[in-house]
C-alpha positions as CSV (number, residue, x, y, z in Angstrom):
1,M,0.0,0.0,0.0
2,K,1.3,3.5,-1.0
3,N,0.6,6.7,1.0
4,I,-0.1,9.5,-1.4
5,V,0.0,13.0,0.2
6,L,-1.6,15.8,-1.9
7,A,0.5,18.8,-1.2
8,A,0.3,20.9,-4.3
9,G,-2.0,23.7,-3.2
10,Y,-1.0,27.4,-2.8
11,A,-2.8,28.2,0.4
12,T,-3.6,31.8,-0.6
13,R,-5.8,32.3,2.5
14,L,-2.7,32.0,4.6
15,Y,-0.8,34.8,2.8
16,P,1.7,36.3,3.5
17,V,3.0,33.2,5.5
18,T,2.6,30.9,2.5
19,E,3.3,33.3,-0.3
20,N,6.8,31.9,-0.7
21,F,6.6,28.8,1.5
22,P,4.4,25.6,1.3
23,K,1.7,25.2,3.9
24,P,2.4,21.5,4.7
25,L,6.0,22.4,5.9
26,L,4.8,25.2,8.2
27,A,6.0,24.6,11.8
28,I,3.5,23.2,14.4
29,G,5.2,23.1,17.7
30,N,8.5,21.2,17.3
31,S,7.4,19.5,14.0
32,T,5.6,20.4,10.8
33,I,2.1,19.8,9.5
34,L,3.4,17.2,7.0
35,D,5.6,15.5,9.5
36,R,2.8,15.0,11.9
37,L,0.9,13.1,9.2
38,I,3.9,11.1,8.0
39,E,5.1,10.2,11.4
40,D,1.9,8.3,12.1
41,I,1.5,6.7,8.7
42,D,5.1,5.6,8.6
43,H,4.5,3.1,11.4
44,I,1.6,1.3,9.6
45,N,3.0,-2.0,8.4
46,E,1.0,-2.1,5.2
47,I,2.5,1.2,4.0
48,D,5.7,0.8,2.0
49,E,6.3,4.2,0.4
50,H,5.2,7.9,0.9
51,I,4.5,9.8,-2.3
52,I,4.3,13.6,-2.0
53,V,2.7,15.4,-4.9
54,A,3.8,19.0,-4.7
55,N,3.7,22.0,-7.1
56,H,6.7,23.2,-9.1
57,K,7.0,26.5,-7.2
58,F,7.9,24.7,-3.9
59,Q,9.8,21.7,-5.2
60,E,13.0,22.8,-3.6
61,H,11.4,23.2,-0.2
62,F,10.1,19.7,-0.3
63,R,13.3,18.2,-1.6
64,E,15.2,20.0,1.3
65,W,12.7,18.6,3.7
66,K,13.2,15.1,2.3
67,E,17.0,15.3,2.7
68,K,16.5,16.1,6.4
69,S,13.8,13.4,6.9
70,D,14.5,10.0,8.5
71,Y,11.5,7.8,7.9
72,Q,11.4,4.0,7.8
73,K,9.7,4.0,4.4
74,P,11.1,5.7,1.3
75,V,9.8,9.1,0.3
76,T,9.2,10.2,-3.3
77,I,8.5,13.8,-4.4
78,I,6.4,14.3,-7.6
79,D,6.4,17.7,-9.3
80,D,2.9,18.4,-10.8
81,G,4.4,21.3,-12.9
82,S,2.1,24.0,-11.7
83,T,3.4,27.4,-10.6
84,G,0.3,29.1,-9.2
85,N,-3.5,29.0,-8.7
86,E,-4.1,29.9,-12.3
87,N,-2.5,26.7,-13.7
88,R,-2.8,24.2,-10.7
89,L,-4.0,20.7,-11.6
90,G,-6.3,20.2,-8.7
91,A,-6.4,17.3,-6.2
92,V,-8.1,14.8,-8.5
93,K,-5.6,15.3,-11.4
94,D,-2.7,15.3,-8.9
95,L,-3.9,11.9,-7.7
96,L,-4.0,10.6,-11.3
97,L,-0.5,12.0,-11.9
98,A,0.9,10.0,-9.0
99,I,-0.9,6.9,-10.2
100,E,0.5,7.2,-13.7
101,E,4.0,8.5,-12.9
102,K,4.6,5.8,-10.3
103,R,2.6,3.1,-12.2
104,L,0.5,2.3,-9.2
105,D,-2.4,0.4,-10.8
106,G,-1.5,-2.7,-8.8
107,E,-1.4,-0.9,-5.5
108,N,-3.9,0.0,-2.8
109,L,-3.7,3.7,-2.1
110,L,-4.1,5.7,1.1
111,V,-4.7,9.3,0.0
112,V,-4.5,12.2,2.4
113,A,-4.6,16.0,2.2
114,A,-1.4,17.6,3.6
115,D,-3.1,20.4,5.6
116,N,-4.7,18.6,8.5
117,I,-3.8,17.9,12.1
118,L,-5.3,14.8,13.7
119,D,-5.4,13.4,17.2
120,F,-5.9,9.8,16.0
121,S,-4.0,7.3,13.9
122,F,-4.6,6.2,10.3
123,S,-3.9,2.6,11.5
124,G,-7.6,2.1,12.3
125,F,-8.5,3.3,8.8
126,V,-6.2,0.6,7.3
127,D,-7.6,-2.0,9.7
128,F,-11.1,-1.1,8.6
129,F,-10.1,-1.5,5.0
130,K,-8.8,-5.0,5.7
131,G,-12.2,-5.9,7.1
132,K,-14.4,-4.4,4.5
133,Q,-12.2,-5.0,1.4
134,T,-13.8,-2.0,-0.4
135,S,-12.6,1.5,-1.1
136,L,-13.1,3.8,1.9
137,I,-13.7,7.4,3.1
138,M,-13.8,8.8,6.6
139,T,-16.8,10.5,8.2
140,Y,-17.6,12.5,11.3
141,N,-20.7,14.1,12.7
142,E,-21.0,17.8,11.9
143,P,-23.9,19.5,13.7
144,E,-23.7,22.8,11.9
145,I,-25.6,23.2,8.6
146,K,-23.3,26.0,7.5
147,A,-20.3,23.8,7.9
148,L,-22.0,21.0,6.0
149,Q,-22.7,23.4,3.2
150,R,-18.9,23.9,2.8
151,T,-17.8,20.2,2.7
152,G,-18.8,16.8,1.4
153,V,-21.8,15.0,3.0
154,I,-22.7,11.3,2.7
155,V,-25.7,9.1,3.1
156,I,-24.8,5.7,4.6
157,D,-26.7,2.6,5.6
158,E,-26.5,0.6,8.9
159,E,-23.3,-1.1,7.7
160,N,-21.6,2.2,6.8
161,K,-21.9,1.5,3.1
162,V,-22.0,4.8,1.2
163,L,-25.2,5.3,-0.7
164,E,-24.8,8.9,-1.8
165,M,-22.3,11.7,-1.8
166,Q,-23.2,15.4,-1.8
167,E,-20.4,18.0,-2.5
168,K,-21.0,21.2,-0.6
169,P,-24.8,20.8,-0.6
170,E,-27.3,23.6,-0.1
171,N,-29.6,21.1,1.6
172,P,-27.5,18.4,3.3
173,K,-29.3,15.1,3.6
174,T,-27.4,14.0,6.7
175,H,-24.8,15.2,9.3
176,H,-22.2,12.8,8.0
177,A,-19.4,15.1,6.8
178,V,-16.3,13.8,5.1
179,P,-12.7,14.9,5.5
180,P,-10.1,14.6,2.7
181,F,-8.9,11.1,3.5
182,Y,-9.5,8.2,1.2
183,L,-8.4,4.6,0.8
184,Y,-8.8,3.3,-2.8
185,K,-8.5,-0.4,-3.4
186,K,-6.4,-1.2,-6.5
187,E,-9.3,-2.7,-8.5
188,D,-11.0,0.8,-8.4
189,L,-8.1,2.9,-9.7
190,N,-9.3,2.5,-13.3
191,H,-12.5,4.3,-12.3
192,I,-10.5,7.4,-11.4
193,R,-9.3,7.8,-15.0
194,D,-12.8,7.1,-16.3
195,C,-14.4,9.7,-14.1
196,I,-11.9,12.4,-15.1
197,L,-12.5,11.6,-18.8
198,A,-16.2,11.9,-18.1
199,G,-15.7,15.5,-16.8
200,C,-15.2,15.1,-13.0
201,K,-14.1,18.4,-11.5
202,A,-10.3,18.4,-11.1
203,D,-10.3,19.9,-7.6
204,A,-13.4,18.1,-6.1
205,P,-12.6,14.7,-4.6
206,G,-16.2,14.6,-3.5
207,D,-17.4,14.7,-7.1
208,L,-15.0,11.9,-7.9
209,L,-16.4,9.8,-5.2
210,Q,-20.0,10.5,-6.3
211,A,-19.1,9.4,-9.9
212,M,-17.3,6.3,-8.6
213,L,-20.3,5.2,-6.5
214,G,-22.1,4.1,-9.6
215,K,-19.2,1.8,-10.5
216,T,-18.0,0.4,-7.2
217,T,-18.6,0.2,-3.4
218,F,-17.4,2.6,-0.7
219,H,-17.7,2.3,3.0
220,A,-17.2,5.1,5.6
221,W,-15.0,4.8,8.7
222,P,-16.2,6.9,11.6
223,M,-13.3,9.2,12.7
224,P,-12.4,8.1,16.3
225,G,-11.1,11.6,17.2
226,K,-10.8,15.2,16.0
227,R,-9.0,16.9,13.1
228,I,-8.1,20.5,12.5
229,D,-8.2,21.8,8.9
230,I,-5.6,24.5,8.7
231,G,-7.4,26.6,6.1
232,T,-6.9,30.1,7.4
233,L,-4.1,32.2,8.8
234,E,-6.0,32.6,12.1
235,T,-6.3,28.8,12.5
236,Y,-2.7,28.3,11.9
237,L,-1.5,31.0,14.3
238,K,-3.7,29.8,17.1
239,L,-2.6,26.2,16.6
240,S,1.1,26.9,16.3
241,N,1.0,28.9,19.5
242,Y,-0.1,26.0,21.8
243,I,0.8,22.7,20.2
244,L,4.2,21.3,21.2
């Protein structure tokens, strides 16, 4: 199983901090946002490589980070060629780039966004995958309607099988929100290409999941803890001041 970290965004809402520096490498206490993700995933036995998809503008920063890193599993940096928001590929096409450049069709893929801090381990996600043997997403209860309108929302059955996916719905059908963490089984990777060719939005993983639901099965793993999406400068400054 490969760990793909999508880290090619430009984080304009964190300017000026991220104007010339990538958000995933910002310091959080005595570590970085990216390291806090990798440190956990690196200890999962099934993972045998970390693949970081970054933009061209910040390639040197990520390569310097890699030189200083000391993880059990090898780290690969992929340049998606973009230089700014105006020509960025988007999360879905960055995922496809990693699949094609690394020839990953025969691999199960853990896919994570690089701008989140978690207080739980991805190991439970991988264990859930071994039990269900389907592709997975995560889910958590979001009580606020306004928050649901800004994220993906799913409908699930009593066995956590995903029945429907809504991307930023005006009228959410449930309170089951989804964070940007996925586990794709190898047999489903061909559907990613098909969905992109069919017009799936390049920067909307939720739309990709909705398109794939007609072709395969997803289950949802309830998050056992909390996550913080570092989407604004205010969030980052508050977090970096008290996490060690």
